[in-house]
C-alpha positions in Angstrom: 15.2 -54.4 -94.2 19.0 -55.4 -94.7 21.7 -54.5 -92.4 23.3 -51.4 -92.6 26.7 -51.0 -94.9 28.5 -49.7 -91.6 27.2 -49.2 -88.2 27.6 -45.7 -86.6 29.2 -45.6 -82.9 29.6 -42.6 -80.8 32.4 -42.6 -78.4 32.0 -40.1 -75.5 35.1 -40.0 -73.4 37.2 -37.2 -72.0 40.4 -39.2 -72.3 42.0 -39.0 -76.0 43.9 -42.3 -75.2 40.8 -44.0 -74.0 39.0 -42.8 -77.4 41.9 -43.9 -79.5 42.1 -47.3 -78.1 38.2 -48.1 -78.2 38.3 -46.7 -81.7 41.1 -49.2 -82.7 39.2 -52.0 -81.0 36.0 -51.0 -83.0 38.3 -50.6 -86.2 39.7 -54.3 -85.6 36.2 -55.7 -84.9 34.2 -57.9 -87.5 31.5 -55.1 -88.1 32.0 -51.9 -90.0 31.6 -49.0 -88.2 31.9 -45.3 -88.5 33.2 -43.8 -85.3 32.3 -40.4 -84.0 33.9 -39.0 -81.0 32.9 -36.5 -78.4 35.2 -35.3 -75.5 32.4 -34.6 -73.1 28.7 -34.6 -72.6 28.2 -31.2 -73.8 29.7 -32.0 -77.2 27.9 -35.3 -77.3 24.6 -33.7 -76.7 25.2 -30.9 -79.2 26.2 -33.8 -81.8 23.0 -35.8 -80.9 20.8 -32.6 -81.0 22.2 -31.1 -84.1 19.6 -29.6 -86.7 21.6 -30.6 -89.6 20.1 -32.8 -92.5 22.7 -35.7 -91.6 21.5 -35.6 -87.9 18.1 -37.3 -89.0 17.3 -40.6 -87.2 18.8 -42.5 -89.9 22.1 -41.0 -89.0 21.9 -41.2 -85.5 24.3 -43.6 -83.9 23.5 -47.4 -83.6 25.4 -47.4 -80.4 26.6 -44.8 -77.8 29.5 -45.6 -75.6 29.6 -43.3 -72.9 32.2 -42.5 -70.0 30.7 -41.6 -66.5 33.5 -39.1 -65.4 33.8 -36.3 -67.5 33.9 -32.5 -67.3 31.1 -30.1 -68.1 28.5 -32.9 -68.2 29.0 -36.3 -66.8 27.9 -39.5 -68.4 25.1 -40.0 -66.1 23.7 -36.5 -67.0 23.9 -37.1 -70.6 22.1 -40.6 -70.1 19.5 -38.8 -68.4 19.2 -36.1 -71.4 19.0 -38.9 -73.7 16.3 -40.9 -72.0 14.2 -37.8 -71.4 14.3 -36.8 -75.3 11.7 -38.5 -77.4 14.0 -38.2 -80.5 16.9 -39.9 -78.6 15.5 -42.2 -76.1 15.5 -45.1 -78.5 19.4 -44.9 -78.8 21.2 -47.9 -77.2 23.6 -46.6 -74.5 26.6 -48.7 -73.1 28.3 -47.1 -70.2 32.0 -47.7 -70.7 33.9 -46.4 -67.6 36.9 -47.1 -65.4 34.6 -47.0 -62.3 33.6 -50.4 -61.1 31.7 -48.7 -58.1 28.5 -50.4 -57.5 26.7 -47.1 -57.0 27.7 -46.1 -60.3 26.7 -49.3 -61.9 23.3 -49.0 -60.1 22.7 -45.6 -61.1 23.2 -46.2 -64.6 21.0 -49.0 -65.1 18.5 -47.0 -63.0 18.9 -44.1 -65.3 18.4 -46.2 -68.5 21.8 -47.6 -69.6 21.5 -50.9 -71.5 24.9 -52.2 -70.4 27.5 -51.3 -68.2 31.3 -52.1 -68.9 34.2 -51.5 -66.6 37.3 -50.8 -68.8 39.8 -53.5 -68.6 43.3 -52.0 -67.9 44.9 -54.7 -70.2 44.5 -53.6 -74.0 43.7 -57.2 -75.2 40.9 -57.4 -72.5 39.6 -54.0 -73.7 39.2 -55.2 -77.2 37.7 -58.3 -76.2 35.2 -56.4 -74.2 34.6 -54.0 -77.0 34.1 -56.7 -79.5 31.6 -58.4 -77.1 29.4 -55.2 -76.9 29.8 -55.1 -80.7 28.7 -58.5 -81.2 25.7 -58.3 -78.8 24.4 -54.9 -80.1 25.2 -55.6 -84.1 24.6 -59.4 -84.3 22.7 -60.8 -81.5 19.7 -58.3 -80.7 17.2 -57.1 -83.1 17.0 -53.4 -83.3 14.1 -51.4 -84.9 14.3 -50.2 -88.4 15.6 -46.8 -88.7 
C-alpha cells in the first residue's frame, strides 16, 4: 500500500502558544500533515471517539502528541483510555511535555506511550525535536495498513 497523501497528527495541549509552535514545526517539516488540535484530554477523547463517518479508523490520527499537565483530564489519563480502548489502542502516542521528571517519564512508558519528548525551551530545538519525531514515525518505522 502506498504512503498516505498526508499524515494526520493530533496535538493535545492546553497551552495555545505550544499548540501553535508545534503546528508550525509540523508545517515546516518534510512530511505533509493535517494537524488537528484538542485543548484538553476531554476534547481529545471526544474527537477520537466521535461517531461520525470521518472518524473511521482510516481517518484516525497517524500520531498523537500528548501533553501531560492539562485541566479536566490529564495526558496520562488520556493515554490510559486510549490503551484500554480496542478501537484506539493501535494509535502511536508520544508524550510532549515540559516535565522532565523521571516519575512522569516512567509512568508514561509504563502506561503505553511509545515516546516521551521534553519540550525544549528554544524554538529551534523544539522544531528539531518535532522533526525527529516525524522522521521516526513517518519514515523510519513501518505502521500497519489502515
